[in-house]
N, C-alpha and C positions, 0 to 999 in steps of 0.2 A: 185406584187411590184409596187408601183405607180411611176410617173415620180417624184414626189416630194421626195419620198423616195430614188430613186436612185440619186438624184441630192445631198442628204446629204452624200452619200459615195465617192464622188469624191476625197476627200483627202485620205481616205483609199486606194482607188483603184490606185491612184498615188504612195503610199507608197507601195502598193503590186508590182507594176511593176517597182519600184527601187530595190526591193528584187530580181525580176527576173534578174536585172542587175548585183546584187551585187553577186548572185551564179556564174555568169559567171566570174565577175572580180576576185573574191577571187580564183576560181578554175584555171583560165587561167594565174593568176600571178605566179603561183607556177613553172611553165614551165621556163619561162625566166629567174625567180630567180635562175635557175641553173647556168646561166652565172655568176651572181654576186658571188655565192658560189664558183663556180670553182676559181675565180679571187681572192676573199677575203682570201679564206682558203686553196688554192691549192689542193682542192680535185679532185678526179678522176670523170670521165663522171658519173660512177654509184653512187657514193657518192652525186654528183649535183643533181641527179634527186630523191634524198631520199625526199626532200621536197613535190614534186609532189606525191611521193608514199605514204607519210604519209598523205597527205590530202584524197587521195582516199581509203587507208586501213582503213579509220576510217569509210567508209560506211560498210565495213564488220563488223565492231563492232556495228554500230549503225543503220544498215538497219531494222532488225526485231524488236529491241526495240522501234524504231520511230513509227511503227505501233501499238504497245502496248501502248504507250504514248498517241497516238491521241484517242484510245478508251477510255482511262481513264480520261484525262483531257481536251480533245477537241482540235479543231484547232486553236482558238486564243491563249490559253496558251501555247500550243506547239509552234506556231510561235513566241511567246514573249520570251520564252526559248532560241529558236533557234537563235534569234537576240542577246540576251545577250551573249551567248557563241561564237556568230561570232565577237562580240566586242572583247570579251576576247582573241580570237585566234589571231586577228590583233594586239592587245595590245602586247602579249607575242612575236609576230614577231617584233614589234617595239622595245621592250625592248632588243632584241638580238643586236641592234646597239649599246647599251649602254654597253653590256657585255664585259667580259674579252675575248680575242682572243682564249684562251683555252676552253670556254664554249659556245661562241656565235653561234658556228654552231648548237650545240645541243638545245639551247634555241630556234633558230629559227625552228629546227623540230619539237619541243613541239608546237610550236605555229601552225605551218603547220596541226599538227594532230589535236589539238583542233578545228580550223577553219573547218577541215574536218567533225566533228561531227555536226556543224552548217549546212554546206550545204546540209549533208544528211537529216536533220530535215526540212530545208527549201524546198528541194525539195518534199517532203510529204505532204506539206501544201499549197504552193504558188498556184497551179493549181486550186484546189478546192475552196480556199477561193476567189481567184480573179473572178472565175465562179459564185460563190454564190453574191459576190458584185455587179456583173453586172446583177444579176436577172436570171441567168441560161439561157437555150435556145440559141439562136443566138447571143443575146448580150453578154452573158458569154464567149461564144466560141469566140467572136471577140475580147474581151479583152484578153483572153489567147493568142490569135495570136499577139496581140499588145505587150504582154509580152515576148513571145517567139522571137519576132523580136527584141525586145530590148536587149535580152539576146544575141542574135547573133551578134548585133552591139557591144556590150561590148566586146565579144569574139575576134571581129575584131580589137577594139582600143587597147586592154590591151597590146598585144606583142608590138605595135607600140609605145604606149605611154612610155612603160618600157625601150624600147631602146633609147627613147630620154633622159630619165631621167639618164640612165647609162652612157651614153658618150662614153668614151674609155673602151672597155670590159677588158682589162687588168688591168685598175684601179679601177674597179667597186667595190662598197661597198655596204651594206645594207642601210647605211645611204643615199644613192642616192634615195632609194624608198620611203622615209620617207613622201614625199607629198602625195603619193597614200595612205598610211596607215592613215594618217590624215584625208584624206577625206573620206575613208572606216570607220573609227571609227564614223566620224561625221554622216555619212549616218544611220548607225545602230543605233546610239543614237536618232536621229530624228524619225526614224522610230517606233523605240520602244515606244518612248513617245505618238506619234500619236495614234498608235493602243492600247496601255494602256488606253489612255482617250476616245477614241470613241468608242461608242457602235455599234458592227456591228454583223450581222447575223451570225449564226455558220452554216456551211455547214453541211447538213444532212448526218450523217454516218450511212452505213448499219449495223445494228445490227448482230454479229456472232452467227449463231445457235448452233454452236459447239466450243468447246475450241481452240484457234489459234494453240496450238501445234498439234492437232490432224488433222486439216486442212494442216499444214505445212508437215506432213508425207503423208496426203492423196494426196496432189498435185505432190509429188515425184513419183507417181505410172504413171504419164503421161510422157511417153518418149519424146513427142515433147517438152514438157514443158522443160524438163531437158536439152535437146539439145539446146532449145532457150536460157534457161538461161546462158548456157556456151557461146551461141552466143553474149548475152550482155556484158558478160565478155571480150570476144574477141573485140568486136566492140569498146566498150570504150578504150580499149588499142591502137586500131588501129585509133582512132579518136585524141587521146592524142599524141601518139608517132610519128605520121607523120609530124606533123609541129615542134614537140619540138626538134627532131634531126637534121631536115633541119635547123632551127634557129642556133642550135650548130655548125653545118658543116660550115654555111656561115661566122661565125665570128671566127672560129678556126685559129689561126696564123700559122698553119702547112700546110694549103691548099694553092695552088699557088696564088690565088687573094681573100683573105678575105674581107667581107665587114665591114663597121663600124656597131655597134651594133644598131644604129637608123635605117639605110637602111635595115638591116637583119630583124629587128622586122617588118617593113614594109611588107617585102617579106611573112613573117610567117603570119602576119594579113591578106593578101590577101587570103591564105588557108581559114580562118574564114570567109572572104567576101564570097567566092565561096560557103562555105556551106549554108549562108543565101539565095544567088541565088538559090541554089539546094533545098533549103526547099519551097521556095516560088514557084517554078518550080512543086515541088512534091505535093503541097496543091493543085495548079491548075489542076492535071490530077489525084488526088488521087480517085476522084469517078469513073474514068474510067479505071484506071490500077490496077491490084491486088497487093497485098504486095509480093506475091511469084515473080511476073514478074519484080516488081522493085528491090527487093532484088538480084536477079537473074543477072539482067542487071548491077547494079551498083558494084556488088562484081567482076563479069566478067571483066567491064572495070577497076576496080581499080587493078586487077592483072595485066593486060596489062600495066597499068601505072606504077606500081611498077617494073615490069619486065624491062621496058624501062630507067627507073631511076637507077636501079642496073648496067645494062650493057652497057649503052650510055656512050662513052668517056667523061670523066670529063673536058678533055681540049676544048672541042666545048662549046662555050657559044651563048646564044639567048637572044633576047631583050625581057623583060618583063615589061608590062606597071604597074608601081607602084610608090608609093610616095618613094621618096629618100631624103637623106641628104647629102649634098655636101658643104664642108667648113662651116658648120652651118645652111645652107639655105635649108629649106624643100621645095621641089617641086614635080609636078607630071610630070612624063616622062618615056621615056625607060630606062631600067636598063640592062646591060650586067650580066647574071647570068649564072653559069653552067646548062647545058640543062638538068640535072638531077633534078635541084631544080624546073624547071618548070613542068616536069611531077609530082613531089611530091605536088605543088600546086595544081595542076588539081585534084589530089584525093579528095578534099574538097568537089568537086561536087558529088563524090560518097557517102562518109561518111554521107552527109546531111539528107539523108532519111532513114539511115539504122535501127535506133532506132525503129521508128515507125513501120517499116515493120516487123521487128523480134518479137517486141511486140506483134503486131496483130496476127501473125501467132503462137505465143507461147502460148497465153491465148485463143486461140479457143477452145469451147467446155468444159472449165474449170468451168462454173457455180458458185456454191458456193465457189469454191477454188480460185476465182480471187483476194480476198484481201490477201490471203497468198502467191500468186504468185507475187504479186506486191512488198510484202516486201522481198522476195528472189531477185527480180530483183535489188532491192535497194543494197543489199549485193554484188551482182555480178559487182557492178559498180567499185569494188576495182580493176578490170582489168586495169584501167586506170593509176594505180599506179604500177602494178606489170610488165605489158608487157614493158612499157617504161624503167623501170628499168633494165630489161633483154638485152634491146637494149644497155643501157649504158655498161653494163657488156661485152658485145660484142666488144664494141668500145674501151674499156680499154684493153681487151685481145690482139685485134689485132693492137694496138697502134692508136693513135689519127691522122688519115689523112683521105683523101676523100674517100679512098677505105674501110677503117674500117667503117666509119659512113655508106656508102651504103651498106655494107654487113649486118650491123645490121637490114636492112630492110627485110630481109629474115624471120624476126620476124612478120613483117606486110603481108609479102606475104601467109605465112602459115595461118595467122589468117583470110585473104581474102579467102582463098581456103575454110576453115571451113565453112565460111559463104556462099560460094557458095554450099556447100554440104547441108548445112542446108535449103536453099531455095529450091534445088531440090529433096531433099530426106528426109532429117531429120524433116521437119515440118509439115509432114503428121500425123495425129492423129490416131495412131493404137490401142488407148484404149477407143474406144467408148463404150464398155461395163461396163465402171465403171459409177455408178450413180452420177450425178453433183447436185441433187437436195436436 
């Protein structure tokens, strides 16, 4: 690809990077929206997490069909469909703000579910499309890293900005989030028009030598892959549930010193910021440290941090350097938070590199089954909706107080223990006798 050709793709490259951010924005919008749902509809913690669950459960429905769609119509058309569906999902959520109180909650959940279809499709196309637009090789990889960094930045900003828009958690309404919905629909519309009008190269897709269904059954013969797929399910639940219920805890009026939603959103955003820091650190040492060692170290450290969060006295507060909102003025400084929140924020450093480590170990030695394995991984992303919902159920059963919120983190602890087991034992390929050519 010549330099002139690469310059011609500057606009679609920018659009693809925007899509990286939209994936993060739409996905991470669902968690703080739980605060809005609890305030506007008086629902339980479990019901408040259903928007997040709907978004992620869509992966279970669309994970494998997305791969089939790529094979049949290609990457560009799949991307266009994903963008259109994303616009529709946000629009339905927007309509929930104008719906009657008796149906608005369900309209919002439908919108979150539709948006989840879009996020699943986009996750399958943005990396290869951006790599191809960059000409492959180091340049393509560099662009993917830029896109991934923008994804992390949006993950950091989303709970912060939602907190600003919500204002008083007790009075939160879906209409408070309308500015974000307008912006999201505008971005989807612009990206759709640009990608539709601009001719871009199609990423090369490896032709399957056998039916996808046969490959799906074949990959399930590998024990280390099955355990790795469960690991992906568990990991996404850990990644999402850790900051989500910390955010809920910090604004809950039943705790001794609740924060305003803006400041609590900033604290939750710090978790995502540390994930970005962890990813940058992981990228810098990735060629020197094995995936097994990285997952072992981070899952073990995560277990320690969650145990400290569960058993530390919630009456003890520590100063955390974050953005904060006081009397409507946003500033950076030291904020007194329960020490439990500090330990949960630090878990972000651990979850930052887990996906890559699990993926690398789970696909080791799969050969021709790699494409089928990737589709199954997309299905297992639904753990990001199921495990946090389980946390919400625990909080509801125990009563909304700081002890019940912290008790829900036993779900996270068990998940981290499983990932430690996978790193040390489950990741070993014991099926090397199976032909992968």
